[in-house]
N, C-alpha and C positions, 0 to 999 in steps of 0.2 A: 217158638220165636227164634229167628236167627241170632247168632251171637253178635257182638259189637263189630263195627267197622273201624279200623284204625286209620286216622288221617295223619299223613306225614308231610310237614312243611319245612321250609328252610328257616324261617324266623317268624315269630308270633309276638304280638300282633303288628303287622306292617300297615301303616296308613295308606300306602299305595296299593295294598292288596286287600282292601275291604271286601272285594268280591268273594274272597275265600271265607271270611267271617259270615257274610250273608249266605253263602252256600251251606255252611255248617248249621246256621240257625234254621234255614229252610229244611234241611234234612232232619234236624231234631223235631221241628214241627210235624213232620211226617211220621214221627215215632221211631226213627232210626237211631239206635244206640251207638254213640261215637266215642272214640278215645283219640285225643289229639296229641301227637308227638311233634315237637319242634326241635330242629337241630340247635337253634340258638334263640336267645331273646332278642327282640328287635332293638331295644335300647332307646326307643323313640319316646319323647316327652308327651306328644299328643296322641291320645288313644281314643278311637271312636267309641261313643257311648254303648253301642250295641255289643261290644266285646263283653260287657258285664252280663249280657243276656245269655251267653253261651253257658249251658248247664254242665258240660263235661269239664273235668280238670285238664290242664295242659301240662305235659311232662317235657321238661327241657333237657335234651341229651347232652348239651355242653356244660351243664352245671357240674361243678367240681365234686368228684366222689373219691372216697378213700380207696386205697389200693385193695383193701379187704373187700369192699363192695364190688369193685371191678372184677376181682378174682372170682367172687361168688357168681356174678353174672355169666362169666365165661364158663365156669364149671357147670352151671345149670344147663346152658345151651349144649355144652359138650356131652353131658350125661344123657340129655334127651335124644341125641343123635350123633354119636362120635364120628361116624363116617361122613355124615353131612357137614359137621363142623370142620373136619380135616380137609375135605374137598373144597369147601367154601373158602377157607383160609388160603389154600393153595391157589385157588382161582383168583382171589384178590391179589396175591403176590405176583402171579404170572400176568394178570391183566391190569397192571398199573396204568396202562394207556387209557383206561376207561375214564380217568379223571383229568384228561388233558383238555385243552380248550377252555371254555368258560366253566370254572370250578372254584370252589373255596376250600375244598378238602381233597386229600389224596384218596386213592382207592383203599389203602389200608386204614385211613381215617374213617372212611365210610363203612369199612368192615367193623370197626369199633362201635360206630353208631348202630349198625345192624345187630350186633350182639346185644346191645341194650334193649332194642325193640324185641328181639327174639326172646330174651329172658322174660320180658313182660308177657309175651305170648305163651311161653311155656308155663308160667305161673297161672295165667288165666285158664289154660287148658286143665291144669291140675285142680283148679278150683271149681271146675264144672261149667265155666262160661267161655268156651273157646271162641276166639274172634272168627268172623266169617270172611273177612276180606281186608286187604290193605290197599289204600289209595294214596299216592304221592302227588303233590302239586309241584310241578316244574321238573323238567327233563334232565337237569344236571345232577347236583348232589342228591336231592330227595329220591329221584328215580333210581339212582345207583344204590342208595341204601335199601330201597324197596326190593331191588333185584337180589341183593345179598341176603336180605331177610328171608326172601322167598326160598333161597337155596338152603338157608339154615333151618327153616321150619316147614317148608312146603305150603305155606299159606298163600293162596292166590292173591295176585296184586294187579293193579292198573295204575296208570299215571296220566296226568294232564300236562301237556306241553303248551307253552305260552308264546314266548317271543325270543329274547336273547338266549334263554336256556335251550331253545330248540335249534336255532340257526348257528350258534357259536360252539357247539360241541361237534366232534368229528362224526360223519355219517356212520362209521363202524361202531362208535359208542352208542349212538342212537339205536342202531339195529340190535345191539346186544341187550339194551334195556327192553326193547319192544319184543324181542324173541320169546321171552318167557312170561310176558304180561298177558292177562286175559283180555285187556282192552287198552287202546291208546286213545285218549280223549284230547281234543284241542278246541280252541275257542272260535276258530274262523276257518273258512274253506281254503283260504290262501295257505294257511299252515298245513292243512290236510293235503293239499296239492304238493307242497314241499316234501312232506313225509313220503307221499306216494312216489315221488321222483328220486328219493334218497335211499329208502330202505327196501329190502326185497319184498316183492308182492306176496310172498307166502306168509308174511307176518300178520298179526291180527288186524282186522279192519279198523280204520280210524273213525272215531265218532266225533262229529262236530256238535258241540253243545255250547251255545252262547252263554257268557256270563250274564245272569239275569240281575235285575234291580227290583227293589221293593216298590211295586206299583202303587201301593197305598200310602207310601211316604214321599216318593218322588212323583208328584202329580201336578197338573196345571193349576194355575191361579188366574183369576181375571186380570187381563192386561189392558192398558190404555190403547185406544184406537187412533190416537193422535200421532203426529210425527214424533219419532223417537228422540230421546234426550241424549243419545250417544253413549249409553251405558253398556260397556262391553265386559264380559267376564270370561275367564279361562281358568282351568284347573289341571294341574299335572306336576309331576316331579321335574325339577329344574335340571334336566339332563339333556344331552345332545339330541337324542332321537325325537324329543318333543318339539323341536324346531322353533323355540321361542325367539331366537334372533330374527327369523323371518317375520314373525308376528310383530315384533317391535318395529322393524323397518317398514312394514305395511302401515302400522299406526302412525309412524313418522310421516309417511306420504299423505295420510288422511289429514293430519294436523296441518301440514304445509299447504294443503289445498284450501285451508280456512275453515275446516270442519271442527266443530267442538265435540271432543270425545273424552271419556274417561275409561280406564280399564283396570279392573282388579284381577291380580294374578294370585291364585291360591295354590300353594305348594312350596316345597323346600327342596334343596339339593345342592350339589357341588358347584353349580353355575350361577349361584345367586349373585356373587360379587361381579363377575364379568357382565352379566345381564343388566345389573343396576348401572354399571359404567356405560354400557351401550345405550340404555334408556336416557341417561343424562346427556350423552353426546348427541343424541337425536333430538334434544330439546323436549323430551317427554316427562321431565321430572314432576311437572304439575299435573300430568294426565294419567300416568301409570303408577300404580301402587303394588309393591310386592307384599302381599298380606300374610305370607307364611303358611304353614300347615294348619288347617283348621278342622273342626269337627264336622260331621255330616249335617248337623242342624244349621251351622253357619253357612255351609255350602248351599243348602236348600234355600235359605233366605236370599242368598246372593243370586241364585238362579231365578227366583221369583221376582227380584227387583231389577233385573237387567233386561236389556233389549235384544242382545245378541250374544251367543256363546261362540267363541272362536278357539280352535285348536289346530295347530299347523305342523303335525309330525312330518319327519323326514326319515330317510334311510341313511345311516351313518356309513362311513368308509369301511368299517369292519363288519357291516351287515346287520347291525342292531336295528330293530324296528319295532313298532307296536303291532299287536294283533288288532283287536277292536278296543280302543281305550274306553274303560268303564265310565270315565267322566263324560264322554260324548253321549253314551247311552243315558246317563242320568239327566243331562241337559235336555235331551229329546223327550224323555219321560215327563219332564216338567212342561212340555209344550214350547220350549224355547227354540227359536230358529238357530240353526248352527251353520258355521262356515268351517270347512276343514279341507284336508288334502287327500289325495288318492293313495297315500302310503299304506303299506301293510294291508290289513283286512278291512279298512274303513269303507271302501266301495260296497262291501257286503251289507253294511248298515245304512249308509247314506247314498241315496240315488239323486244325482245332481238335478236340481230344478223341481224335485218332487217333495222330498222331506228334508232337504238341506242343500247347501251350495258347496261344490267341490272344485278344487284346482289342483294343479300338479304341485308336488313339494318344491319349495323354493321360489314359487311364482308370486313375488311380492305384489305385482300389479294386479294379479288375479284376486289375491286375498283382499287387497284394498277395494277393488271394484265390487266384490261380493258383499263386504261389510257395508259399503255405501248404499248398495241396492236395497239391503234390508233396512237400514236406518231410514231410508227415504220413503219406504212404502209400507204403511200399516197393513194393507191388504196382503202383501206378499209375506210379511212376518206372520200374520195369522194363518194363512193358507199353509205355509211350511210347518209352522208349529203344530197345527192340528194333525197333519200327515206324519210328523215326527212321533207324536204320542201314539198314533195308531200303529206305527211300525214297532215300537217297543212293546206295546200290548200284545202284538201278534207273535213275536219271536224272542223276546228278551225278558220274560217273567221269571224271577228267581225261583218261584215255586214249581213252574214247569220244568226248569232245568234240574231241580232236585229230584223230581219224579223220574227223569231219564237216568240220572246217576244212580238212584236207588235200584233201578232195574238192572244196571250193569253190576253193581256191587253184590246184589243178593239173589237175583233171579236168572241172570243170563250168563254167568261166569262158567268157564270150563277150565279146569286145572291143566296148565301146561306141564311138560316134563322137565324137571330139574336135572341138570347134568352134573 
């Protein structure tokens, strides 16, 4: 049996990153032995129930350790490979630019994290259970830690690039991370195209693996065939790239036209107060409720009881954008008709007029018209909802995604040369 696969993430568990928890659970169901290392604790008060289903323990690298413990870790890694340790430390010192752009730790800070992971790898090898692979989620800090861990231990690694972590680090930093990886994974083709135009072609081929959902939990329920009651739902972090001001303004136009609507907004974030102020200024205080961050079960109930799901992402001035929002996939898995924008990788999921309705980012009139069209037509809602579910079944099954990842981790890897 292959040894364990180390999963490296920025923080655990993040409510907005439930797709990582789902991925871990799906790999465990396939019998893959995992070890999860997280740079930090999420600090969030709402935790998805499925986190408790994860069998492996989670090791937090930012937890305070005594000086003696830290010295022991560095000594263990040094004794395992003095030359590798010295070369990696020198590399981290010389390449401090690798932590520029979107980052929460310096290159030397990432070296310290890497030593902790490497010490665990050294211990496991001495115990006779050597890890088979290291996989990092996100191209900024976690992928840099994986690169440095690779140099310290020669353990093969791969990483998944998502959104901001991909487009807001310098191309040279992305290329350095990819150069020694066995595979570079991303969640949508638009990200793969960006990588292809940014890093040298000689680097590992990019694998597009969509974040899957649990099809047995996110599934359709019988829906009324009468005219909709105007119940709209949306889910997402309250941050700029999600485009919630555009949604609120479109809802304001709908209400001003005399239409009766309600909208539940699930999610939390730094823009809660300004969004609430905008809602009130648009006369939507009685129509739009900010329900906060909620568990998966609450979200599923909301999807089943709503008429339309709306998410209106945009591309921010600094380039931040979504890949394929998992909330959109979950709504479609429930057979709920969706309205969204063409930002990021969304057109890979939603084909306008077939399994959803799309408009350009910032097009409030288009958003308004698409919502109205769905609310007015039971037939259109049913037609699009059925097609939406079919799309998710065919390409966004979490178990199928886990199978592809397992092949990368355990059966297709080739060790690159550490310098």
